[in-house]
N, C-alpha and C positions, 0 to 999 in steps of 0.2 A: 443411448448411453449418456449418463449424467456427467457433468463436469467433475464431480467429486470422485466418481468411480473411475472415470477415464484417467484422472491424474494420480489416483492411488496406484494404478498400473505403472505410470511413469516413474513414481518414486521407487517401486520395486525393481524396475529394469535399470534405472539409473544407479541404484545401489550396487549393481554388479560391475559398475565401472563403464565409462564411455566406450573404451576400446573393446571390451568384451561384449558390449551390447550391440555392436555393429550388425546391421541386418535385422535386428529385432524391432523394426519400426512400429511405432504406435501412432494412430491417427493419420493425418494427411501426409503423404510423401510427395512433395513437390520440389521446386527449386532445382537442385542438381539432378534429381531423378527425372524431372520433366525434360531437362536438357538432354539426358542420356537417351530417353525415348525418342526425342525428335531427331537425334543424329544416328540412331541405330547402334549406339555405343553403350553397352550395358553399364560400364563404369561401376564404381563402388557405391554401395547403398549408403544412405544417410545414417548416421548413428541415431540412437534413441533421442539424444539431446536435440538434434536438428529436426527430426521428423515429427515430434509430438505437437499436436494442434489442440488448442483450447477452444471449445465452441463459443461463438459470439452470442447466439440466440439461446434464450432460456428464461426461467422465472426470475433469476437474479442476473445482474451484469457480471461479466468476468472480472477478475482482479480483486475480488473481495475474499472469497474462500480458495481461490487458486493458490497453490503452494508458491512460496516466494521464488521469484526469478533472480537471476544473477545481475541483471541490468535494468535500470528504471529511469523514466523521465516523468516529471510532473510539470505541467504547464497550465497557466491561467491566461484567459483571453478576455478582453473587453470588446463589446460590440462597437463598431465604428459609428460615428454620427450618421443618423439617417437609417441605420439598420433597425428594422422593426420586427414585430412578431413573425410576420411572413418570411422575412429574410432569415431569422433565427431558425425557423422550421426547415427552410431549405438547406441551411448549413447542417443541422443535425441529421437530416436525411442523407446528405453527402457523406458526412462523417461516419454514420452507421454503415452505409454501403461499403465504404473504403475499409473500415475496421473489420467487417465480416470477411471481406476478400483477403486482406492482409493476414488475418489470423488463420485462415485456411491455407496460407502459403501462396495465394494468388499474386498476380502482378497487375496493378492498375494500368490503364491505357497510357497514361503520362508518366510511367514509372521511370525513376532516375537510375535504376540499375544498381543501387548501393548494396542491396542484399540478394542480387541475382542468383548467386550460387548456393544460397542457403534455403533450408526449409523453414517452417513457421517458428521453430525453436521456442514453443510454449508462449508465443506472443499473446498478450492480453491488452485490451484497450477499454478504459472505463470513462464514462462521461458524467459530469455533475454540473449543477446550477448554483451560483452564488446568490447572496441576498440582493445584490444590485441588479441581477439579471431581470428580476420581476419589475423593477422600476423602468428599466430600459425598454421592455417589451409591453408595458401597460398591463401586466398580469399580477398586479399587487394583491388582488383579492384571492389569488390562488397560492400565494406565498405561505409555506407552512409556518406555524408558530415555532416549531423546533429550529427554524433557520434564523431566528433572531440573533444578532451579533453576539459573539462570546463576550462575557464580562471581562473587564480589565483585571489582570493579576499582577501582584506586586513585583514578581520576578521578570515581567515582560520588558524587553528592550526592542520593541518591534519596529521594523522598517516598513512603512506603509506601501512603498513601491514594490515590495516583495510579499505583500499580503493581499488576501481577498481576490476579487475578480468576478466577472459575469459568468464565465464558463470555465470548466476545469477538465483536463484530460490527465489520466494516469496511464502510463505505458509500462509494461514489464515484459521482458524476454530473456531467454538464456543465451542470447548472442547479442553483442553490442551493436553490430551493424544492423541487425533486424530491428532492434529497438530504435535506433536513430532513424532508420528508413521510415518507420511508422510515424515518428514525430515529425519528420520533414514533410511527409506526404499529407498529413492532416493539417499542418501549418500552411502549406501551399493551398490546400483546398479552402482555407478560411480567408484567404487574402483580401477579398472584397467585402467581407462581412464582419470579421473580428480580427483584432490585432493582439499580438502577444503582450501580456502585462508583465509576467515573470516566468522563468523556466528554471528548473533545478534538475540535476542529474545525480543518480545514486547507484549503488551497487550492493551486492550481497555475495556470500560464498557461492561458488559455482556448484551445480549438482554433480555429484560424483567425486567431489574433492575430499570427502571424508570416507572412512571405511564403511560407515553406515549412516543413514539419514539422522541428522542431529539438529537440535535447536541452534539457530544462528548466534554468532557473537557480534557485539557491537564494537566500535573502535576503542572502547575502554578495555576490551578483552573479556567482557562479561557475557555469559550466556543470557540472551535477551528474548523473552517471549514465553517463558516456562508456564506462567500462570494464565495464559490466554484461554478464553472460552474455546471449547472443542466441539466440532460438528456432532460428535456423539453425545454431548450433554443434552439433557432433556429440555433445558431452557435456552439452548444456543440460538435458535431462530428468534425467540422473543427478545433476546438481548441485542442481536445484531440487525435484524430486519424489521421493517414496518410490516405489520400484519396485513393479510390480503384484504381485510375489511377496514383497514386503518384510514386515517385522515391526514391530509387530503387524499382523495381516491387515486389521484395520478401518482402518488408515492407508494402505492401498494407493492409490497415485496422489495421495496428499495431500502436504502440505508443512508446514514449521514456520516460524512467523512470529515474529521478534524485533521487539519494538516498543520504541522509546526516544524519550522527549521530550528533545530536545537544544536547550537555550537557547543562542543565539548572542550573544556580547558585541559587539554591533554598533558601539557607540561606540568601543571599542578597535580593532576591525577597520577601521572606516572612517577612522580617524585615521592608519593606516599608508599608506605610499606604495604605488603600484601595483607597483613592483619588489619590495617586500617581500612584498606579498600573493601575487604570482606565485611567489616563492621558497618561501613556506610551502606552497603547493599543489603546485607543480611543473608548472603549466600556465599558458598565457597566458589572461588574463581575457577578452580580446576575443572569442576564438573557441574556447577550450577546448583548443587544440593544445598538445602537450607542449613544454616549453622546449627540448627537443632537436630541434625542428623538425617540419615537416609540417603536417597538418591535424588536426582533432579526433580522428579515429579512427586516426591514425598511431600504431603501437606506441611506447611510451616506451623510449628507449635509456638504460637505467639505467647502462650502462658509459661513456657519453659524458663527456668531461672538457674543461675549459678548457685553454688553452695552459699555464697554471701548474700543471696537474695536478689541480686541484680538480674535483669532480664537477659537471656541469651541473645535475643533479638532486641537491639537498642530501641529506645522509644522513638527515635527519629530515623531508624533504618528504612531505606527505601521500600523494602519488601513489606514492612509493617504498615507504613503510611498508605501504600497503594492497595493493600489487601481488601477484597470486597467486604470482609467482616468489619473493616475499619471505616467503611464508607457506605453503610446502609445497603450493602449488596451491589453497589454500582460496579459495573464491569464493562469492558469494551474489547473488541478484537484489534490488537495492535499488529500492523503489517508494515513495518518501516523499511527504509533503505538507508544505508550509510552514505555519507558524501565526503568528498575532499576537494576543496577549491583552492589548493595551493597554500601559501603562507601569508600571514598578515605582515604589516610593516615592522612589527616588533619581533618577527621571526617565528611566532607561534603558529601552529597549524590552524588553518581555517577549515575545520573538519568537524563532523558530528553526525547527527541523525536527522533524516527526513522522516519525522514521526507522522504516521498515518493511523488514525484510530477510527474503527467502524462501530456504529451503534444505532439502535432503533430510535434513540432520542438522546441528543447530546446533553440535555438538561438533566438526564438521569444517568448518563454514562460519563463523559469526559469532565463536565463542569464540577460535580462534587469531588471527584478525585483530584483535579487540579487545584481546587480551593484548599483541600487538605494538604497537598504538597506545598502550597504557598505558605501555609502556617508553620511548617517545620519539617523539611525533608533534608537529610544529611547530604543527599546528592546535589542539592541546589547550589552548593558552594562550587561545584565543578562544571556547571552547565549555564548556558545563556539562551533564552528563547528569543530569536531574532526575527521571526516571521510567523504569521498565523492566518489561517483561513478556515472557513466552514462551508461545506457544499452539500446540497441535497442531491443524492444519487438515485434516480428512479429505478424501478425494477427493470429487468431485462426485456429486450425487444423480441417479439415473436417473428417468425419468418414473414417477410414482406412488410414489416413495420420498422420504425426507427426509434431510437431512444428518445424519450420525452414526448412522443406523439400524443399521448393522452393529455398532457399539459398544453401543448402548442396547438392542438386541434380540438380540444375539449370545449 
């Protein structure tokens, strides 16, 4: 069963509501069920939300086309002094083994017990390599050209301590304890080889919280992700994944992740009228439909005008500036988490978006779109880019292999 097919079943069952789906378990049923079997106590079955497992092995790594989970962690690591290519390979082997076990609902030998009562809860773990990883391991000749550092953008206010990194982990799960457990397990497994450079925690709407599956909203209240490439699109694979015969060979079926911590100036945004907010975005706030009419998924009519000849979609509206037709066809798969880190000294929320964009080549995906945004996006007044990173995420591991094996043993 493929990840996409398996997870479409999860969406169908979850839409029925968590309580009503009790006993309709999909995927691995471990955790509480394993405990019941061991004690001869049948106990209650896990709900669909708890029992659903995402496969670790496959052509692509999990966490790219996996439907958004409710909880997420992003963490970058730097190799410690003296950790070489061999040490990095041993670490990726440990990490891959642990990730496969945790995603199936298993418990490592040194388990801390944090998520002992839960099932896998759609846990996914994704691994990537930063530009500096290849210097640290002496693999500079294998570094992809697409991994060259992102150019500077005029709106950037980047904190170097929260940017970049040798290694990257993305964790998603529909249970907060399951997500934290995976983060802590992988961090402990890296202790003698890599140290945490930065870590960020995010969240999304929980599955089953709406009457039907819907595109998520961000902290500005806007429907976010409507114009994403879709797996059913003819060019989806070409936009998101490196081809099987692509270069370098170790990146075959992989992808590149651009990660940006984007703080939202929510006080300023929330003080604007609904009409102004909708003009900034170019979509209705209520349902995400374009201001040119229709439903959320109705194509935006960028040529539509008012009777006075002015454009219905403003020249600097976010939806116009980011449209593929405004950027030579450039597109990327956005799969973000929201975040909230309390309040700043001035009382403003320290909250926003952990932006994650997937593409086959960031020079054809993220970079041209961000350059266009840099030159005039109405939304720029209300956001600040505070951290940035780019990672090469190789294809998925086969049974008995680990992520990055073709690079580290090639």
